[in-house]
N, C-alpha and C positions, 0 to 999 in steps of 0.2 A: 176593801175597807170603806165603811160609810163615811161620808164627809164630816158628820158630827164627831166621829171617832178621830179623824185626822185633825180636826180643830182642837179636840181635847188633848191629843198627844203633842201637838205643836205647842199648845199652851204650857205644857210641862217641860218642854225641851230646853235644856240649858247648856251653855258652854263656858269654859274658863278663858279669861283674857290675860295676856301677859303684862306685867308691870312695865317691862322694857319696851313695849309697843307704844307707850305714851311719851317717852323721852327722846332726846336727840339721838339719832343713829345715823349710820352712813355706810360707806364702803372703805376699802383699803386706800381709796384716793382722797376722800374728804367726807366730812359730816356737815350738812347744811342746816342752818337754823330754820325751823318751821314755826311761824307765829302761833303762840298759845301752847307750845309743847311744855310738858310737865318738867319742873326744875328739881323736884325732890320726891321722896317716897310718898309723902302726904298727898301731893298733887297727883301722883300716879294712881293712888287709891281713889281719890275724888273723881278722876277721869273715868276710871272703871265703873264707878257708881253712876256717872252720867250716862254711859252706854247702857248699863243695866236698866236704868230708869226709862230710857227712851225706847229700847228694843224689847224689854221683858225677857231677854234670852241669855242673861249672864248670871252665872252662879257664884263665881269666885275669881280670885286674882292669883296667878302664879307669880312667885317672887324668886329673885336671883340673888344669891349671896356670894360676894359682899356688896353687889350693886345696891341691894335693898337692906343693908345692915342697919340696925337701929339699937338703941340702948334699952328699949322696952318693948318686947314682942307681945306682951299682954295688951299694952296700949294699942299696938298695931292691930291686933285682933278686934279690939273694940272699935277702932277707927273704921275698919272694914265693915263691921256690923252697922255702924251709923250710916254708911253709904250703901247699904243694901246688898252687900256681898260678904263672902268669907275669904279666908286665906287658903289658897289651893296648894298646888305642888310647890315644893321647895327645890330649887335647882342649884347644886353646888357649882362653883366656878373652878375648873381645873385647867385653865388655859391662859391665865393672865399674870402668872407669877414667873419671875426670871428662872426660878428653880425648875420650872416645868418645860424648859427648852427641849429636853430629851424625854419627856413623858412625865406623867403624874403617878397614877396607880400602878403603872407598869415600868416605871423608871428603874434602871439597873442599880441605882443608888438607894439603898434601903432607907436612908434618912429622908429622902425626897418622898418615897412611897409612904412613909410614916406621916409626913406632913399632909399629904393628900388624904390619907385615911382620917386623920384628926379633923380635917376640914369637913369631911362627910359626916363625921360624928357630931360636929358642931351643928350641922344642918339638921340632924335628927333631933337635937335638943330644941332647936327653933321650931321644928314640927310639933313637938310636944307642947310648947308654949302657945303656938298659934292654932292648935287643933288641926293641923294639916295631916293628911293621910297618905301622901305620895312623895317619895324622894325621887326626883326626875333626873337621871344621870345621862349627860352627854359626855363621852370620853373622846378627846381629840388625839389621844396617843397613837403613835405609829412611827413610821420612818420615812425619810425622804430619798434615801439612796440604798442601792443594793449593798448588802453586807453591813449596814449600819447597826442592826440589832439581830439577835437570834429571835425570830418571830414566834416560834413555839414557846420559848422561855418567857417572852413578853406576855403571851396569852396566859401562861401558868401564873405569872406574877399578878395579873389582873384577877384571876380566880381567887388567889389567896388574899388579896387586898379586899375584894368584895365580900368574901366570907366573914371577915371581921366586921365590916359595915352592916351586912345583912343580919348578923348575930346580935347587933345592938338595937335593931329596930323593934318597935312594939308589935304585938301580935295583930293589931288592926291596921298596920301600915303596909304599903306596897312599895317595892322598888321597881321603877319603870326604867328599862334599859333601852336607850336610844342608840341607833346605829347610823353610820354614814360611810359611804364607800371611798370617799376621798376628802381631802382638805381638813386641817392644814398639813397633814402628812400626805405626800404625793406618791410615795412608792408603795406603802402598805398602811392600812389602818387596822388597829387591833379589833375594834368592833365594826367590821366593814359592811355587814349585811344582816338580814333577819335571821339567817342561819347561825351566825356566830352569837348573836344576841340570844337566840333560843338555847344554844348550848350553855351559855352562862346562866340563864334563867333556870334551866333544868338542874344544873349543878347546885344552885343556891337553895331552891325550895319553891313551894307553890305560890308564895307571895312575891316572887320575882317574875316580871312579865315584860313583854316587848312593847316599846313605844315606837309607833310609825310616824316619821316626819315625811310629809308628802314631797319635800324637796330633796330627800336624801337618797335617791335611787338613780341608777344608770338610766339613760334615755331608753325608752321602750319597755321598761320593767312593768309587768302587769301587777299593779299595786293591789287591785281588788282580789287577785288570786292569793297574794301574800296575806291579805286581811282574812280571807276565807279560811286558809289553812291554820293560821295562828289562832283564829277564833275557835275552830273545830278542836284544836288541841288544848283549849282553855288557857292560852298564853298571851292573848292580846290584852294589853293593859290600858292602852290609850293612844291618842293621836296628837301630833302637832300639825294643825291645819294651816296651810298657806298655799301658794301657787308658785310655779316656776316656769320659765321659758327655756333656759339652758341648763342651769345647775341649781344650787341652793339659793335661789333668788329671794325667797321669803316674801313674795308679792301678796297682795290682797287676795284673800281666799276666793277661789273660783274665777279669778280674773283671766286665766289663760284657758283652762280646760274644765268647764263646769260639768260636761258629760262624764268625764272620768270620776269626778267627785260624786256625781249621782250614782254611778255604778258601784262605788265603794260603799255608799249608804245602803244600796240594795243588798249587798253582801252582809253588812252589819245587821240589818233588820232580820236576817235569817237566824241570828244568834243572840241578839240583845234587844231589850226594850229600851231604846235610847231616851224615851221620856222618863225613864226611871233612874237615869244617871248611873248606869252600870259600868260605864267606861269613863276614863279621864279624857274628855273632849276639850282640847286646849288649842287656842289660836296662837300661832308663833309666827309673827311677821314683822318685817322691818321696813315700813313704808317711808322712804326717804324723801319723797317729793310731795306727799299728800298731807292734808290736815290729819293730825294724829287721831283725834276723836272721830272725825269723819270717816277715816279709813277703817277704824275698828267697827263703827256702825255698819259700814258696807259689808264687812266680813261676817258679822253676826247675822245680818239680814240674809245674806247669801246662804249661809248654813241653814237658816230657817226655811228658806225657799226650797233648797235641795232636799232637805229632810221631808218636807211636805210632799214633794213630788215622788220621793222614794216610797212613801206610804201608799201611794195611789196605784202601785204596780199590782195587777191582778195575778196574785201568786198561784191561784188554782189553775188559771188558764195558761200561765207560764210553764208550770210543771207538766201540764197535759201536752203542750206543744213540744216540750223537751222530750217527753216519753215517746213521741211520734217522730223524733228527729226532724221536726218542722223548723228549720233554721230561720226562715223568713218570718213566720208567725212569732217565734220567740223574740226576735229582734224588734218586731213591730210592737209587741206588748210593752217592751221597755221604752221604746220611743214615744208611745202614746202617753205614758205617764210623765216622761221627761219633758215633753212638749206642752203639757197641760198648763194653762194659765192659772197659777195658784194665788193670784192677787185677791180674789174674793175670799179665799180661805184665810189668807193673812189678815185681811180687813176684818173679818168676823172675829178672829182671835184677838186682835187689838181692841176692837170695840168691847168685847167681853171683859177685857182687863183694864180698860180705861187708858190705853196707850195711844200715842200720836198715830194718826193714819199713815203718815210717812215719816219715820224717825229721822232720816237723813235730811229731808227738806225742813223738818221742824227745827233741827239743830242749827241749820244755816240761816233760816228765815226768821227765827225768833232772836231774842237778845242773848241767848246762851253763849254762842260762839264769841260775840263781841265782849261780853262780860269776862269770859275766861281769858281772852287775848289781852284785853286792857289791863286786867289784874296782874298779868305776867310780863 
């Protein structure tokens, strides 16, 4: 691909940032205060707008209900617009109610399942008011001990619950089904992997798709293979981008294994034009010791860099090497693109759009950070 084409595609590349990435967060041990962290929904939207303005790579803000509940969602949509973003995926919360101790959409108690379904339907109404097109579902349901639940019956209850939810969604909305092989249920998880998520998606309909979170896999899982197969089947709906060292760390994107991230983008480019926003590309991270805005800028810039490098892969040469079973040449073609210094490409893109030459340095060296921290 010509460099001018890479610059053009990079200029159009956008990702979604999470509202929860700007507020206080932590671990099961403690949540530490980070100076300047957002204190409410309005400030979370404003911070997303700041990242969008500095990087040029943010399209929208994912919201979490009830964390981001408000009395006026029309006003929320307008607030997002004034900050240069839109409202993206709406995420139901099915894990913080006492009633959900033994599950939400799969709970043996029909009244609890009904409560969980009603919450999802509430989120659909919020989607309609905010013009969101994605209901992003993470289901924590499962069991902690052998014999605790009938696992197949729990899966069947999930299907029946989601059939109600899916049936209420507008024709231009998608249900993104996230999976995780453990936690908070440690014996079995109802949506444990991409296979179970795929089964649910196929049962529900064509607008139900898989959402891949980069931290939700067993160590050693070849995520790029999962991405390739799901894309080939037309069932890949989106991503939660983050990074992890051991388990679901939700670290800053690309901070641990940027080469794996690059290989995932190489696969994605085989099926999608990512500059055309054909997928829900969402950052999902909980940076507990970093500046909230600074960490989000880091992640957006990392995704821009990796995307640019993935576009530099010589596809024709790669396919030729593969057809000859030339293993070394195939790998070297990928490494050549991955090791390319894309700073000149990033610089040209930013100059063309009037963006800061270095968004992260600009945030910390200008008065922006101090103004935000002082105000809060």
